[in-house]
VMD Tcl script that builds the backbone (N, CA, C; Angstrom):
set m [mol new atoms 435]
animate dup $m
set s [atomselect $m all]
$s set {name element resname resid chain x y z} {
  {N N UNK 1 A 2.556 -14.597 -29.164}
  {CA C UNK 1 A 1.375 -15.016 -28.858}
  {C C UNK 1 A 1.003 -15.694 -27.933}
  {N N UNK 2 A 0.477 -16.003 -27.234}
  {CA C UNK 2 A 0.228 -16.537 -25.784}
  {C C UNK 2 A 0.255 -18.229 -25.990}
  {N N UNK 3 A 0.996 -19.378 -25.665}
  {CA C UNK 3 A 1.335 -20.213 -25.627}
  {C C UNK 3 A -0.433 -21.594 -25.125}
  {N N UNK 4 A -0.785 -22.495 -25.310}
  {CA C UNK 4 A -2.200 -22.912 -25.389}
  {C C UNK 4 A -2.157 -23.493 -24.079}
  {N N UNK 5 A -0.708 -23.814 -24.044}
  {CA C UNK 5 A -1.370 -25.330 -21.730}
  {C C UNK 5 A -0.178 -23.750 -21.062}
  {N N UNK 6 A 0.001 -22.696 -21.154}
  {CA C UNK 6 A 0.233 -21.846 -20.264}
  {C C UNK 6 A -0.516 -21.406 -19.163}
  {N N UNK 7 A -0.211 -21.571 -17.789}
  {CA C UNK 7 A -0.512 -21.919 -16.677}
  {C C UNK 7 A -1.771 -20.370 -16.320}
  {N N UNK 8 A -2.662 -20.240 -15.493}
  {CA C UNK 8 A -2.950 -18.943 -15.077}
  {C C UNK 8 A -3.803 -19.044 -14.244}
  {N N UNK 9 A -4.706 -17.802 -13.690}
  {CA C UNK 9 A -5.559 -18.015 -12.047}
  {C C UNK 9 A -6.772 -16.527 -12.544}
  {N N UNK 10 A -6.984 -16.551 -12.094}
  {CA C UNK 10 A -8.198 -15.994 -11.790}
  {C C UNK 10 A -8.090 -14.538 -10.908}
  {N N UNK 11 A -8.183 -13.512 -11.113}
  {CA C UNK 11 A -8.141 -12.786 -10.074}
  {C C UNK 11 A -9.272 -12.631 -9.530}
  {N N UNK 12 A -10.606 -13.239 -10.029}
  {CA C UNK 12 A -11.944 -12.870 -8.887}
  {C C UNK 12 A -12.023 -14.205 -8.125}
  {N N UNK 13 A -11.876 -15.111 -8.685}
  {CA C UNK 13 A -12.174 -16.827 -7.682}
  {C C UNK 13 A -11.017 -17.240 -7.414}
  {N N UNK 14 A -10.359 -16.793 -7.940}
  {CA C UNK 14 A -8.778 -17.754 -7.427}
  {C C UNK 14 A -8.368 -18.888 -8.119}
  {N N UNK 15 A -9.564 -18.726 -9.384}
  {CA C UNK 15 A -9.568 -20.177 -9.826}
  {C C UNK 15 A -7.839 -20.532 -11.124}
  {N N UNK 16 A -7.157 -21.589 -10.860}
  {CA C UNK 16 A -5.675 -22.026 -11.779}
  {C C UNK 16 A -6.016 -22.945 -12.607}
  {N N UNK 17 A -6.085 -22.855 -14.062}
  {CA C UNK 17 A -6.359 -23.204 -14.356}
  {C C UNK 17 A -5.028 -23.009 -15.992}
  {N N UNK 18 A -5.210 -24.241 -17.063}
  {CA C UNK 18 A -4.347 -23.461 -18.465}
  {C C UNK 18 A -4.902 -23.126 -19.124}
  {N N UNK 19 A -4.324 -22.858 -20.330}
  {CA C UNK 19 A -5.362 -21.991 -22.018}
  {C C UNK 19 A -4.664 -20.669 -22.030}
  {N N UNK 20 A -5.219 -19.883 -23.042}
  {CA C UNK 20 A -4.917 -18.941 -23.687}
  {C C UNK 20 A -5.900 -17.746 -23.280}
  {N N UNK 21 A -6.940 -18.702 -22.607}
  {CA C UNK 21 A -8.715 -17.668 -23.384}
  {C C UNK 21 A -8.108 -16.254 -22.025}
  {N N UNK 22 A -8.543 -15.442 -22.063}
  {CA C UNK 22 A -8.730 -14.190 -21.012}
  {C C UNK 22 A -10.124 -14.406 -19.610}
  {N N UNK 23 A -11.332 -15.206 -20.534}
  {CA C UNK 23 A -12.700 -15.388 -19.648}
  {C C UNK 23 A -12.256 -16.895 -18.187}
  {N N UNK 24 A -11.938 -16.566 -17.756}
  {CA C UNK 24 A -12.704 -17.257 -16.737}
  {C C UNK 24 A -13.415 -18.625 -16.991}
  {N N UNK 25 A -13.241 -19.871 -16.704}
  {CA C UNK 25 A -14.200 -21.394 -17.137}
  {C C UNK 25 A -15.058 -21.309 -15.944}
  {N N UNK 26 A -14.470 -21.092 -14.931}
  {CA C UNK 26 A -15.306 -21.112 -13.798}
  {C C UNK 26 A -16.368 -19.697 -13.507}
  {N N UNK 27 A -15.690 -18.493 -13.116}
  {CA C UNK 27 A -16.555 -17.364 -12.719}
  {C C UNK 27 A -17.326 -16.565 -13.831}
  {N N UNK 28 A -16.783 -17.074 -15.432}
  {CA C UNK 28 A -16.735 -15.915 -16.890}
  {C C UNK 28 A -16.472 -14.801 -16.785}
  {N N UNK 29 A -15.841 -13.968 -15.728}
  {CA C UNK 29 A -15.281 -12.872 -15.669}
  {C C UNK 29 A -13.956 -12.811 -16.481}
  {N N UNK 30 A -13.737 -11.419 -16.779}
  {CA C UNK 30 A -12.447 -11.740 -17.912}
  {C C UNK 30 A -10.500 -10.804 -17.027}
  {N N UNK 31 A -10.728 -12.093 -16.405}
  {CA C UNK 31 A -9.733 -12.022 -14.887}
  {C C UNK 31 A -9.017 -13.136 -15.472}
  {N N UNK 32 A -8.697 -13.698 -16.242}
  {CA C UNK 32 A -8.007 -15.066 -16.085}
  {C C UNK 32 A -6.322 -14.551 -16.494}
  {N N UNK 33 A -5.969 -14.109 -15.519}
  {CA C UNK 33 A -4.351 -14.220 -16.431}
  {C C UNK 33 A -3.517 -14.738 -16.322}
  {N N UNK 34 A -2.291 -14.691 -17.190}
  {CA C UNK 34 A -1.130 -15.258 -17.386}
  {C C UNK 34 A -0.107 -14.763 -16.210}
  {N N UNK 35 A 0.732 -15.408 -15.293}
  {CA C UNK 35 A 2.100 -15.621 -15.345}
  {C C UNK 35 A 2.766 -14.718 -15.295}
  {N N UNK 36 A 3.011 -14.124 -16.613}
  {CA C UNK 36 A 3.539 -13.357 -17.103}
  {C C UNK 36 A 2.464 -11.771 -16.854}
  {N N UNK 37 A 1.503 -11.769 -16.691}
  {CA C UNK 37 A 0.306 -10.378 -16.608}
  {C C UNK 37 A 1.066 -10.602 -15.363}
  {N N UNK 38 A 0.211 -11.461 -14.493}
  {CA C UNK 38 A 0.500 -11.186 -12.293}
  {C C UNK 38 A 2.420 -10.632 -12.114}
  {N N UNK 39 A 3.123 -10.754 -13.167}
  {CA C UNK 39 A 4.687 -10.426 -12.958}
  {C C UNK 39 A 4.463 -8.852 -12.513}
  {N N UNK 40 A 4.347 -8.729 -14.608}
  {CA C UNK 40 A 3.846 -7.355 -14.411}
  {C C UNK 40 A 2.926 -6.861 -13.190}
  {N N UNK 41 A 2.256 -6.549 -12.946}
  {CA C UNK 41 A 1.389 -6.398 -11.691}
  {C C UNK 41 A 2.335 -6.026 -10.480}
  {N N UNK 42 A 3.329 -7.176 -10.539}
  {CA C UNK 42 A 4.013 -7.576 -9.121}
  {C C UNK 42 A 5.158 -6.050 -9.259}
  {N N UNK 43 A 5.745 -6.070 -10.121}
  {CA C UNK 43 A 6.500 -5.217 -10.491}
  {C C UNK 43 A 6.293 -3.659 -10.631}
  {N N UNK 44 A 4.618 -3.148 -10.602}
  {CA C UNK 44 A 4.717 -2.264 -10.612}
  {C C UNK 44 A 4.362 -2.137 -9.151}
  {N N UNK 45 A 3.685 -2.649 -8.761}
  {CA C UNK 45 A 3.187 -3.114 -6.624}
  {C C UNK 45 A 4.987 -3.291 -6.340}
  {N N UNK 46 A 5.689 -3.319 -6.825}
  {CA C UNK 46 A 6.866 -3.419 -5.754}
  {C C UNK 46 A 7.577 -1.962 -6.317}
  {N N UNK 47 A 7.303 -0.672 -7.457}
  {CA C UNK 47 A 7.336 0.452 -7.485}
  {C C UNK 47 A 7.008 0.954 -6.634}
  {N N UNK 48 A 5.361 1.360 -6.867}
  {CA C UNK 48 A 4.379 2.072 -5.895}
  {C C UNK 48 A 5.010 1.846 -4.424}
  {N N UNK 49 A 5.194 0.511 -3.592}
  {CA C UNK 49 A 5.741 0.580 -2.196}
  {C C UNK 49 A 6.570 1.407 -2.031}
  {N N UNK 50 A 7.917 1.124 -3.312}
  {CA C UNK 50 A 9.054 1.640 -2.264}
  {C C UNK 50 A 9.039 2.984 -2.802}
  {N N UNK 51 A 7.608 3.192 -3.664}
  {CA C UNK 51 A 7.941 4.583 -3.210}
  {C C UNK 51 A 7.090 5.538 -2.132}
  {N N UNK 52 A 5.730 5.171 -2.272}
  {CA C UNK 52 A 5.982 5.296 -0.711}
  {C C UNK 52 A 6.487 5.167 0.642}
  {N N UNK 53 A 6.981 4.019 0.605}
  {CA C UNK 53 A 7.772 4.050 1.823}
  {C C UNK 53 A 8.931 4.795 1.680}
  {N N UNK 54 A 9.870 5.619 0.895}
  {CA C UNK 54 A 11.158 6.228 0.425}
  {C C UNK 54 A 10.150 7.754 1.086}
  {N N UNK 55 A 8.449 8.372 0.076}
  {CA C UNK 55 A 8.162 9.429 0.120}
  {C C UNK 55 A 7.576 10.117 1.659}
  {N N UNK 56 A 7.088 9.435 1.615}
  {CA C UNK 56 A 6.134 9.257 3.288}
  {C C UNK 56 A 7.349 8.924 4.793}
  {N N UNK 57 A 8.200 8.395 4.718}
  {CA C UNK 57 A 9.471 8.155 5.030}
  {C C UNK 57 A 10.284 9.640 5.487}
  {N N UNK 58 A 10.491 10.134 3.696}
  {CA C UNK 58 A 10.923 11.128 4.544}
  {C C UNK 58 A 10.616 12.255 4.857}
  {N N UNK 59 A 8.978 12.764 3.517}
  {CA C UNK 59 A 8.402 13.807 4.857}
  {C C UNK 59 A 8.246 13.528 6.576}
  {N N UNK 60 A 8.413 12.439 6.978}
  {CA C UNK 60 A 7.759 12.383 8.363}
  {C C UNK 60 A 9.431 12.384 9.252}
  {N N UNK 61 A 10.486 11.903 7.920}
  {CA C UNK 61 A 11.692 12.643 9.000}
  {C C UNK 61 A 12.155 13.841 8.814}
  {N N UNK 62 A 11.638 14.867 7.602}
  {CA C UNK 62 A 11.713 15.911 7.799}
  {C C UNK 62 A 11.057 17.106 8.357}
  {N N UNK 63 A 9.608 16.252 8.718}
  {CA C UNK 63 A 9.078 17.053 10.019}
  {C C UNK 63 A 9.412 16.898 10.706}
  {N N UNK 64 A 9.635 15.915 11.673}
  {CA C UNK 64 A 10.439 15.485 12.854}
  {C C UNK 64 A 11.652 16.311 13.424}
  {N N UNK 65 A 12.354 16.210 12.382}
  {CA C UNK 65 A 13.938 17.845 11.888}
  {C C UNK 65 A 13.237 19.249 12.502}
  {N N UNK 66 A 12.582 19.768 11.575}
  {CA C UNK 66 A 11.625 20.637 11.675}
  {C C UNK 66 A 11.357 20.867 12.788}
  {N N UNK 67 A 10.652 20.219 13.870}
  {CA C UNK 67 A 10.049 20.415 14.947}
  {C C UNK 67 A 10.504 20.708 15.501}
  {N N UNK 68 A 11.669 19.578 15.830}
  {CA C UNK 68 A 12.692 19.495 16.607}
  {C C UNK 68 A 12.939 20.879 17.031}
  {N N UNK 69 A 14.625 20.773 15.904}
  {CA C UNK 69 A 14.663 22.305 15.652}
  {C C UNK 69 A 14.034 23.725 16.436}
  {N N UNK 70 A 13.192 23.617 15.984}
  {CA C UNK 70 A 11.980 24.648 16.291}
  {C C UNK 70 A 11.751 24.599 18.242}
  {N N UNK 71 A 11.490 23.785 18.444}
  {CA C UNK 71 A 11.255 23.435 20.137}
  {C C UNK 71 A 12.362 24.233 20.537}
  {N N UNK 72 A 13.646 23.680 20.045}
  {CA C UNK 72 A 14.900 24.159 20.963}
  {C C UNK 72 A 15.287 25.732 20.847}
  {N N UNK 73 A 14.510 26.528 19.930}
  {CA C UNK 73 A 14.846 27.530 19.859}
  {C C UNK 73 A 14.491 28.704 21.140}
  {N N UNK 74 A 13.065 28.535 21.560}
  {CA C UNK 74 A 12.647 29.174 22.545}
  {C C UNK 74 A 11.121 28.843 22.746}
  {N N UNK 75 A 11.210 29.261 24.678}
  {CA C UNK 75 A 9.914 28.993 25.163}
  {C C UNK 75 A 9.060 28.674 24.574}
  {N N UNK 76 A 8.218 29.699 23.745}
  {CA C UNK 76 A 6.932 30.065 23.229}
  {C C UNK 76 A 6.725 28.910 21.937}
  {N N UNK 77 A 7.747 28.780 21.360}
  {CA C UNK 77 A 8.343 27.603 20.615}
  {C C UNK 77 A 7.807 26.124 21.100}
  {N N UNK 78 A 8.493 25.643 21.869}
  {CA C UNK 78 A 8.300 24.331 22.550}
  {C C UNK 78 A 7.096 24.518 23.321}
  {N N UNK 79 A 5.795 25.666 23.780}
  {CA C UNK 79 A 4.834 25.498 24.008}
  {C C UNK 79 A 3.958 25.334 22.904}
  {N N UNK 80 A 4.248 25.783 21.856}
  {CA C UNK 80 A 3.042 25.317 20.449}
  {C C UNK 80 A 3.069 23.877 20.351}
  {N N UNK 81 A 4.277 23.246 20.646}
  {CA C UNK 81 A 4.564 22.170 19.963}
  {C C UNK 81 A 4.186 21.002 20.867}
  {N N UNK 82 A 4.036 21.704 22.330}
  {CA C UNK 82 A 3.663 20.826 23.268}
  {C C UNK 82 A 1.643 20.500 23.088}
  {N N UNK 83 A 0.949 21.877 22.177}
  {CA C UNK 83 A 0.058 22.109 22.357}
  {C C UNK 83 A -0.566 20.950 21.050}
  {N N UNK 84 A 0.424 21.249 20.453}
  {CA C UNK 84 A 0.017 20.504 18.884}
  {C C UNK 84 A 0.087 18.641 18.914}
  {N N UNK 85 A 0.936 18.209 20.426}
  {CA C UNK 85 A 1.357 16.762 20.321}
  {C C UNK 85 A 0.009 15.829 19.734}
  {N N UNK 86 A -1.170 15.734 20.740}
  {CA C UNK 86 A -2.333 15.314 19.481}
  {C C UNK 86 A -2.417 15.088 18.382}
  {N N UNK 87 A -1.923 16.713 17.453}
  {CA C UNK 87 A -2.866 16.657 16.138}
  {C C UNK 87 A -1.460 15.841 15.655}
  {N N UNK 88 A -0.280 16.015 16.059}
  {CA C UNK 88 A 1.133 15.501 15.568}
  {C C UNK 88 A 0.645 13.533 15.369}
  {N N UNK 89 A 0.352 13.200 16.653}
  {CA C UNK 89 A 0.235 11.790 16.980}
  {C C UNK 89 A -0.635 11.553 15.816}
  {N N UNK 90 A -1.907 11.908 16.323}
  {CA C UNK 90 A -2.923 11.723 14.358}
  {C C UNK 90 A -2.319 11.719 12.998}
  {N N UNK 91 A -1.526 12.598 12.952}
  {CA C UNK 91 A -0.425 12.983 11.551}
  {C C UNK 91 A 0.477 11.672 11.796}
  {N N UNK 92 A 1.013 11.242 12.314}
  {CA C UNK 92 A 1.932 10.325 12.158}
  {C C UNK 92 A 1.503 9.069 12.485}
  {N N UNK 93 A 0.268 9.219 12.765}
  {CA C UNK 93 A -0.377 7.795 12.804}
  {C C UNK 93 A -0.621 7.452 11.640}
  {N N UNK 94 A -1.062 8.331 10.576}
  {CA C UNK 94 A -2.190 8.102 8.506}
  {C C UNK 94 A -0.556 7.782 7.725}
  {N N UNK 95 A 0.763 8.838 8.453}
  {CA C UNK 95 A 1.808 8.301 8.088}
  {C C UNK 95 A 2.430 6.700 8.049}
  {N N UNK 96 A 2.588 6.616 9.689}
  {CA C UNK 96 A 2.723 5.091 9.549}
  {C C UNK 96 A 1.930 4.245 8.804}
  {N N UNK 97 A -0.109 4.291 8.365}
  {CA C UNK 97 A -0.884 3.945 7.614}
  {C C UNK 97 A -0.355 3.362 6.385}
  {N N UNK 98 A 0.432 4.359 6.292}
  {CA C UNK 98 A 0.774 4.888 4.707}
  {C C UNK 98 A 2.301 4.297 4.468}
  {N N UNK 99 A 3.058 4.348 5.252}
  {CA C UNK 99 A 3.949 2.907 4.690}
  {C C UNK 99 A 3.725 1.662 5.425}
  {N N UNK 100 A 2.673 1.369 6.165}
  {CA C UNK 100 A 2.419 -0.180 5.963}
  {C C UNK 100 A 1.894 -0.106 4.838}
  {N N UNK 101 A 0.672 0.397 3.841}
  {CA C UNK 101 A 0.517 0.470 2.970}
  {C C UNK 101 A 1.454 -0.056 1.861}
  {N N UNK 102 A 2.801 0.933 1.947}
  {CA C UNK 102 A 3.283 0.818 1.195}
  {C C UNK 102 A 4.365 -0.575 1.630}
  {N N UNK 103 A 4.686 -0.952 2.423}
  {CA C UNK 103 A 4.995 -2.234 2.805}
  {C C UNK 103 A 4.130 -3.530 2.469}
  {N N UNK 104 A 2.974 -3.486 2.093}
  {CA C UNK 104 A 2.062 -4.494 1.816}
  {C C UNK 104 A 2.383 -4.758 0.303}
  {N N UNK 105 A 2.527 -3.511 0.016}
  {CA C UNK 105 A 2.112 -3.326 -1.675}
  {C C UNK 105 A 3.810 -3.496 -1.960}
  {N N UNK 106 A 5.014 -3.660 -1.294}
  {CA C UNK 106 A 5.925 -4.355 -1.962}
  {C C UNK 106 A 6.193 -5.394 -1.550}
  {N N UNK 107 A 5.236 -6.257 -0.938}
  {CA C UNK 107 A 5.638 -7.525 -0.030}
  {C C UNK 107 A 4.732 -8.486 -1.014}
  {N N UNK 108 A 3.681 -8.019 -1.733}
  {CA C UNK 108 A 2.746 -8.381 -2.527}
  {C C UNK 108 A 3.140 -8.580 -4.137}
  {N N UNK 109 A 3.978 -7.638 -3.882}
  {CA C UNK 109 A 5.121 -7.687 -6.015}
  {C C UNK 109 A 5.787 -8.042 -5.627}
  {N N UNK 110 A 6.598 -8.171 -4.327}
  {CA C UNK 110 A 7.579 -9.599 -4.093}
  {C C UNK 110 A 7.295 -11.006 -4.534}
  {N N UNK 111 A 5.925 -11.270 -4.088}
  {CA C UNK 111 A 5.716 -12.599 -4.233}
  {C C UNK 111 A 4.916 -13.022 -5.096}
  {N N UNK 112 A 4.820 -11.957 -5.817}
  {CA C UNK 112 A 3.865 -11.398 -6.909}
  {C C UNK 112 A 4.833 -11.714 -8.329}
  {N N UNK 113 A 6.244 -11.180 -8.071}
  {CA C UNK 113 A 7.630 -11.559 -8.962}
  {C C UNK 113 A 7.611 -13.518 -8.219}
  {N N UNK 114 A 8.304 -13.552 -7.938}
  {CA C UNK 114 A 8.834 -14.855 -7.326}
  {C C UNK 114 A 7.733 -15.728 -7.927}
  {N N UNK 115 A 6.138 -15.492 -7.524}
  {CA C UNK 115 A 5.411 -16.934 -7.836}
  {C C UNK 115 A 4.489 -17.071 -9.049}
  {N N UNK 116 A 4.460 -15.278 -9.901}
  {CA C UNK 116 A 3.866 -15.591 -10.912}
  {C C UNK 116 A 2.212 -15.695 -10.522}
  {N N UNK 117 A 1.768 -15.439 -9.103}
  {CA C UNK 117 A 0.360 -15.480 -8.345}
  {C C UNK 117 A 0.275 -14.032 -7.525}
  {N N UNK 118 A -1.284 -13.980 -7.223}
  {CA C UNK 118 A -1.531 -13.352 -6.346}
  {C C UNK 118 A -1.387 -13.832 -5.247}
  {N N UNK 119 A -1.338 -13.682 -3.815}
  {CA C UNK 119 A -1.301 -13.607 -2.453}
  {C C UNK 119 A -2.722 -13.431 -1.909}
  {N N UNK 120 A -3.870 -14.244 -1.439}
  {CA C UNK 120 A -4.892 -13.612 -1.305}
  {C C UNK 120 A -4.961 -12.526 -0.075}
  {N N UNK 121 A -4.276 -13.357 0.782}
  {CA C UNK 121 A -4.050 -13.233 2.470}
  {C C UNK 121 A -3.354 -11.044 2.683}
  {N N UNK 122 A -2.640 -11.200 1.373}
  {CA C UNK 122 A -2.211 -10.073 1.478}
  {C C UNK 122 A -2.728 -8.807 0.715}
  {N N UNK 123 A -4.062 -9.608 -0.605}
  {CA C UNK 123 A -5.052 -8.617 -0.535}
  {C C UNK 123 A -6.145 -7.885 0.279}
  {N N UNK 124 A -6.898 -8.883 1.045}
  {CA C UNK 124 A -7.498 -8.286 2.451}
  {C C UNK 124 A -7.230 -7.867 3.124}
  {N N UNK 125 A -5.341 -8.124 3.863}
  {CA C UNK 125 A -4.736 -6.882 4.352}
  {C C UNK 125 A -4.890 -5.573 3.674}
  {N N UNK 126 A -4.366 -5.295 1.897}
  {CA C UNK 126 A -4.790 -4.175 1.955}
  {C C UNK 126 A -5.602 -3.511 1.519}
  {N N UNK 127 A -6.888 -3.883 1.634}
  {CA C UNK 127 A -8.597 -3.253 1.869}
  {C C UNK 127 A -8.260 -2.846 3.083}
  {N N UNK 128 A -7.514 -3.758 3.871}
  {CA C UNK 128 A -8.176 -3.637 5.693}
  {C C UNK 128 A -6.959 -1.787 6.204}
  {N N UNK 129 A -6.024 -2.160 4.897}
  {CA C UNK 129 A -5.126 -0.768 5.159}
  {C C UNK 129 A -5.740 0.286 4.428}
  {N N UNK 130 A -6.413 -0.051 3.329}
  {CA C UNK 130 A -7.072 0.924 2.810}
  {C C UNK 130 A -8.593 2.279 4.099}
  {N N UNK 131 A -8.959 0.584 4.721}
  {CA C UNK 131 A -9.925 1.309 5.523}
  {C C UNK 131 A -9.694 1.859 6.067}
  {N N UNK 132 A -8.615 1.376 7.072}
  {CA C UNK 132 A -7.792 2.195 7.668}
  {C C UNK 132 A -6.975 3.611 7.520}
  {N N UNK 133 A -6.838 4.179 6.176}
  {CA C UNK 133 A -6.340 4.929 5.277}
  {C C UNK 133 A -7.564 6.202 5.530}
  {N N UNK 134 A -8.434 5.372 5.528}
  {CA C UNK 134 A -9.846 6.255 4.969}
  {C C UNK 134 A -10.360 6.887 6.426}
  {N N UNK 135 A -9.676 5.835 7.758}
  {CA C UNK 135 A -10.867 6.196 8.808}
  {C C UNK 135 A -9.249 7.309 9.286}
  {N N UNK 136 A -8.203 7.085 8.972}
  {CA C UNK 136 A -7.334 8.121 9.234}
  {C C UNK 136 A -7.364 9.633 8.923}
  {N N UNK 137 A -7.551 9.476 7.122}
  {CA C UNK 137 A -8.198 10.677 6.865}
  {C C UNK 137 A -8.936 11.588 7.584}
  {N N UNK 138 A -9.960 10.985 7.805}
  {CA C UNK 138 A -11.318 11.834 8.431}
  {C C UNK 138 A -10.917 11.888 10.149}
  {N N UNK 139 A -10.383 11.191 11.089}
  {CA C UNK 139 A -9.653 11.485 11.978}
  {C C UNK 139 A -8.957 13.023 11.624}
  {N N UNK 140 A -7.949 13.341 11.063}
  {CA C UNK 140 A -7.359 14.108 10.596}
  {C C UNK 140 A -7.738 15.721 9.999}
  {N N UNK 141 A -8.884 15.043 9.599}
  {CA C UNK 141 A -9.678 16.324 9.018}
  {C C UNK 141 A -10.828 16.945 10.337}
  {N N UNK 142 A -11.060 15.969 10.901}
  {CA C UNK 142 A -11.591 16.821 12.445}
  {C C UNK 142 A -10.797 17.362 13.223}
  {N N UNK 143 A -9.892 17.059 13.687}
  {CA C UNK 143 A -8.908 16.963 13.880}
  {C C UNK 143 A -7.890 19.255 14.099}
  {N N UNK 144 A -8.231 19.135 12.190}
  {CA C UNK 144 A -7.025 19.894 11.923}
  {C C UNK 144 A -8.275 21.408 11.787}
  {N N UNK 145 A -9.738 21.168 12.131}
  {CA C UNK 145 A -10.694 21.615 12.089}
  {C C UNK 145 A -10.963 22.178 13.394}
}
mol reanalyze $m
mol bondsrecalc $m
mol representation Tube
mol addrep $m
């Protein structure tokens, strides 16, 4: 059972107040979350951020090892690799945006765990990174065709 004097924060309008209701008194949305609920979401963000960083970083390193190994085999492989460099830059740019998204998730999650509140700056950075990710996906699709 929630304490009536539990501090809460609205995810919609950022209003902070006390109480046990889930409806924000300012904007009337059901986004009035307790610090423990925010910390739970922070834990999820930390796990997602670590997963993205490890997965995409590992894939990028694996691909780089494969490419450098094939480039050292013969001249034909090196020539094909040189022709594919623009596509590789775009793909590694996509990887960089995904790793940045993972880092943002990790830092946001740590902030939420420590403070019990969300950070609006990190929230808007996340939306910017999602926009960049969408643009990067479109560029990759165009370059691969």
